[in-house]
C-alpha positions in Angstrom: -144.4 -9.0 14.9 -143.9 -8.1 18.0 -142.3 -11.1 20.5 -145.1 -11.9 23.0 -145.6 -15.3 24.2 -149.8 -16.6 24.1 -151.8 -18.3 26.5 -150.2 -19.2 30.1 -153.6 -20.3 31.1 -153.4 -24.5 30.2 -157.2 -26.0 30.1 -159.0 -28.8 30.8 -159.9 -28.4 26.9 -155.7 -28.6 25.7 -155.8 -32.0 27.4 -158.5 -33.1 25.7 -156.6 -31.6 22.4 -153.5 -33.7 23.4 -155.3 -36.6 23.8 -156.5 -36.7 20.6 -153.8 -35.8 18.6 -152.1 -38.8 20.5 -155.0 -41.0 19.7 -155.6 -39.5 15.9 -151.9 -38.0 15.1 -151.5 -34.0 15.0 -153.5 -32.1 12.9 -151.6 -29.3 12.2 -149.8 -30.0 9.3 -146.9 -31.3 11.3 -145.2 -34.4 11.1 -145.3 -37.3 13.6 -141.6 -37.4 14.7 -139.3 -38.9 17.1 -141.0 -40.2 20.3 -143.5 -42.6 18.7 -141.7 -46.2 17.6 -140.7 -44.8 14.1 -137.4 -42.5 16.2 -135.3 -44.2 14.5 -135.6 -42.8 11.0 -133.0 -40.9 11.0 -130.9 -39.8 7.8 -128.1 -42.2 8.6 -127.4 -45.3 11.0 -125.2 -43.1 12.9 -127.2 -39.8 13.7 -131.1 -39.7 15.8 -133.4 -37.5 15.0 -135.0 -34.4 17.6 -137.2 -31.8 16.5 -137.5 -29.1 18.7 -139.9 -26.0 18.8 -139.8 -23.1 18.8 -141.5 -20.0 21.1 -141.7 -18.1 18.7 -140.4 -16.6 15.4 -136.3 -17.2 15.8 -134.4 -13.9 17.8 -131.9 -13.4 19.4 -132.4 -16.1 22.2 -132.2 -19.1 19.6 -128.7 -17.9 18.8 -127.2 -20.7 20.2 -129.3 -23.6 18.9 -128.5 -22.3 15.5 -125.0 -22.2 16.1 -124.9 -25.2 17.6 -126.7 -26.5 14.2 -124.8 -24.6 12.2 -120.9 -25.0 14.2 -121.7 -28.9 13.3 -122.4 -29.0 17.9 -125.1 -31.4 17.4 -123.4 -33.3 14.8 -121.0 -34.0 17.4 -123.1 -35.8 19.3 -124.5 -37.8 16.7 -127.9 -35.7 16.6 -129.6 -34.6 13.7 -132.1 -31.5 14.3 -135.0 -29.8 12.9 -136.1 -27.0 14.2 -140.0 -25.5 14.0 -141.8 -22.6 14.6 -145.5 -22.4 16.1 -148.4 -21.4 14.5 -149.4 -20.7 17.9 -147.0 -19.9 21.2 -148.7 -23.0 22.9 -148.3 -25.7 20.2 -144.8 -26.4 21.5 -146.6 -27.7 25.1 -149.3 -29.4 22.9 -147.0 -31.2 20.8 -144.1 -32.2 23.2 -147.6 -33.5 25.6 -148.9 -35.5 23.1 -145.5 -37.0 22.0 -145.6 -35.6 18.5 -142.4 -33.5 19.2 -139.1 -34.1 21.1 -138.8 -30.9 22.7 -140.5 -27.2 23.3 -139.7 -23.6 24.5 -142.1 -23.1 26.8 -142.3 -20.8 30.1 -141.9 -22.4 33.8 -145.1 -21.0 35.2 -147.2 -22.6 32.5 -145.2 -25.7 32.9 -146.1 -26.1 36.5 -149.7 -24.8 35.5 -149.4 -28.0 32.6 -149.2 -29.9 35.5 -151.6 -29.0 37.3 -153.8 -29.3 34.6 -152.4 -33.8 34.4 -150.3 -33.0 31.7 -146.9 -35.0 31.9 -144.5 -32.1 31.1 -140.9 -31.6 32.8 -138.9 -28.7 32.4 -135.2 -30.6 31.2 -133.3 -27.1 31.2 -133.8 -23.5 32.2 -132.8 -21.3 29.0 -132.9 -17.3 30.1 -132.6 -17.7 34.1 -134.4 -14.8 34.6 -138.3 -12.7 34.3 -138.3 -10.6 30.4 -141.1 -9.4 31.4 -141.2 -5.8 33.1 -143.5 -3.6 34.1 -142.7 -0.8 31.3 -144.0 2.6 31.8 -143.2 6.0 29.0 -140.0 8.1 30.6 -142.3 10.8 29.9 -145.3 9.3 32.5 -145.8 10.3 36.3 -145.2 6.5 37.6 -141.9 5.9 39.4 -142.6 2.7 41.6 -146.2 0.2 41.2 -148.1 1.8 43.9 -148.5 4.4 41.8 -150.8 2.7 39.7 -153.4 4.2 41.2 -156.3 4.8 39.0 -153.7 4.5 35.7 -154.8 1.7 33.3 -152.4 -0.8 32.5 -152.5 -3.1 29.1 -151.5 -6.6 29.4 -152.0 -9.6 26.6 -155.0 -11.4 27.8 -152.9 -14.1 30.3 -153.8 -14.3 33.8 -150.3 -14.7 35.0 -148.9 -10.9 34.1 -152.8 -9.9 35.7 -151.7 -11.5 38.6 -148.1 -9.9 38.3 -149.4 -6.8 38.3 -151.1 -7.6 41.5 -148.6 -8.6 43.5 -146.2 -5.5 42.5 -148.6 -3.3 43.7 -149.7 -5.0 47.1 -145.6 -5.7 47.8 -145.3 -1.8 47.1 -147.5 -0.4 49.3 -150.3 0.2 46.2 -153.9 -1.2 46.4 -154.1 -3.7 43.9 -157.7 -2.7 43.8 -156.9 0.5 42.8 -155.1 -0.9 39.0 -158.0 -0.5 35.9 -156.5 -3.9 33.9 -157.1 -3.5 30.5 -156.8 -6.4 28.6 -155.1 -5.0 25.2 -154.3 -8.8 24.1 -150.9 -8.3 21.6 -151.4 -4.7 20.8 -148.9 -4.0 24.1 -146.6 -1.8 21.5 -149.3 0.0 20.2 -151.3 0.4 23.4 -148.2 2.5 25.2 -147.2 4.4 22.8 -150.5 5.9 21.2 -151.0 6.7 25.7 -154.4 4.5 25.7 -152.5 3.0 28.4 -150.4 4.5 31.2 -148.0 1.4 31.5 -148.2 -2.0 30.2 -147.4 -5.9 32.1 -146.6 -8.4 28.8 -143.5 -6.6 27.1 -140.6 -7.6 27.0 -137.3 -5.9 28.1 -135.5 -7.6 25.1 -137.8 -6.4 22.1 -140.8 -4.3 23.3 -139.0 -2.2 25.0 -135.7 -1.9 22.6 -139.0 -1.7 19.2 -140.7 1.5 21.7 -137.5 3.0 21.9 -136.5 2.6 18.7 -139.8 4.4 17.3 -139.3 7.3 19.5 -141.4 6.7 23.1 -138.9 5.5 25.1 -140.0 3.4 28.3 -138.3 2.7 31.3 -138.7 -1.2 33.0 -139.7 -2.6 36.6 -138.7 -5.9 37.5 -141.4 -7.8 39.2 -138.7 -9.4 41.3 -138.2 -6.0 42.8 -142.1 -6.0 44.6 -142.6 -9.5 45.0 -143.1 -12.1 42.2 -140.6 -15.2 42.0 -137.8 -14.4 39.7 -138.3 -17.0 37.3 -136.8 -19.1 34.7 -138.7 -16.8 31.6 -137.5 -20.0 28.4 -136.8 -23.6 29.5 -136.8 -26.0 27.2 -139.9 -28.9 27.4 -140.0 -33.2 26.9 -142.5 -35.3 27.7 -142.4 -37.8 30.6 -142.3 -41.2 28.2 -140.5 -38.9 25.3 -137.7 -38.5 28.5 -138.1 -42.4 29.5 -137.7 -43.5 25.9 -134.9 -40.4 24.9 -132.8 -39.3 28.2 -129.6 -40.3 26.9 -129.5 -38.2 23.4 -131.9 -35.1 25.3 -128.2 -35.3 27.8 -126.6 -34.8 24.7 -128.6 -32.2 23.0 -127.8 -30.4 26.0 -124.4 -31.0 25.3 -124.2 -29.2 21.8 -126.2 -26.1 23.0 -124.6 -25.8 26.0 -121.6 -25.6 23.5 -123.7 -23.5 21.6 -124.1 -20.7 24.1 -120.5 -20.8 24.7 -119.4 -19.6 21.6 -122.4 -16.9 21.6 -121.1 -15.9 24.4 -118.0 -15.7 23.2 -118.9 -14.9 19.7 -121.5 -13.3 20.2 -121.6 -10.6 16.7 -120.3 -14.0 14.9 -123.2 -15.7 16.9 -125.7 -13.3 15.7 -124.4 -12.9 12.0 -126.0 -16.7 11.9 -128.7 -16.1 13.1 -129.5 -12.9 10.8 -127.9 -15.1 7.8 -130.6 -18.5 8.4 -133.6 -15.5 8.5 -132.3 -13.3 6.0 -133.8 -15.4 3.0 -137.3 -15.9 5.4 -137.7 -13.6 7.7 -135.8 -10.5 8.2 -134.5 -9.3 11.4 -133.7 -6.4 13.0 -130.5 -7.1 13.6 -129.9 -3.4 16.0 -132.9 -4.9 17.4 -131.1 -8.5 18.0 -128.0 -7.1 18.8 -129.2 -4.6 21.8 -131.4 -8.2 22.8 -128.1 -10.3 22.8 -126.5 -8.1 24.6 -129.6 -8.1 27.2 -130.1 -11.9 27.6 -125.9 -13.1 27.5 -126.0 -12.6 31.8 -129.2 -13.6 31.8 -128.9 -16.8 30.7 -125.5 -17.4 32.6 -125.6 -20.5 35.0 -122.6 -19.0 37.5 -121.1 -21.7 38.6 -123.2 -24.2 37.9 -123.6 -25.9 34.1 -126.4 -24.4 31.6 -129.4 -25.4 32.0 -129.0 -26.0 35.0 -132.4 -25.8 37.9 -132.4 -25.0 40.9 -135.4 -26.8 43.5 -135.8 -23.6 45.0 -137.3 -22.4 42.4 -139.3 -24.5 41.3 -141.0 -24.6 45.8 -141.1 -20.8 45.2 -142.9 -19.8 41.4 -145.6 -22.9 42.6 -146.3 -21.9 46.4 -146.6 -17.8 44.1 -148.9 -19.7 41.6 -150.9 -21.1 44.1 -151.5 -18.2 46.7 -152.7 -16.5 43.2 -155.2 -19.1 42.2 -153.5 -20.1 39.4 -152.5 -23.7 40.7 -153.8 -26.5 42.7 -151.4 -27.0 45.2 -151.0 -30.4 45.4 -148.4 -30.2 42.5 -144.9 -31.8 43.1 -142.3 -29.9 42.0 -139.8 -32.3 41.8 -141.8 -34.1 39.2 -141.9 -30.2 37.1 -138.0 -30.8 36.0 -134.9 -32.6 36.1 -131.3 -31.5 35.1 -129.7 -33.7 32.9 
């Protein structure tokens, strides 16, 4: 299974779906949970239940959550956690917005685009602080920088954000964005580049697709979009609803404390942390240990907030991403960045 994210495009249909979920209850088979008045229905009076939905299937980037659970960090904070996988990459944002779950992993640009559709979600912490989505190029190819993409085929995964990223990179490198041929390959990014259907892909992650391609004998070079005009956005953020924050702010702070301990454990004991993840998945969806080990090595420095607390979000980052999205007609200009995130 390819670790890619689903469409960033948040339409008015999503808002209607959220309203439907609020009025009619969750219809996708998940259980209505803790943001409702029944939130106190936990295993004991001393614990508070929270539900977290991942962005995709469990992998190295999620190690901190499984470590926090296995090492008892959630329990120390009086929390009982339920960690779910989504059926679709947009499930988490939909269900958080409808107050059917407490937390979801999403992406900084998507949070802003959701708020542009008047969907009341807020990021409470940056998990991966820099883009994992790079322009991936076959090592044996003739493309050395984005401007070389003129007249070439670039595969991308159906996401307008990725198209805008490619065009920004080409333009900032002195090339003509209109001369590049962008091909929507859906989520078949790996075969698209490995078979030579395209000359490059945008939408592949350096901690997953790039590693799989190398393992399969198709090594790629990566170009960081932030080197060519794309803002240095948070790849992965934790999202709650505005109502959820009003109801559960104290418990969400405890959650952040627990996962901070989890991430500290992962940093100090990466092999043990990875073993915890692998053992958790062995029974249902075994992971490739080599891929996940390399992935975690890539991820750890990109998750480090330096002298700030783990998860800290810089207002300047949100402002820059909002400006870029607006310039690329992916966002309404009246979205207030200060309402899109909170540092707990």
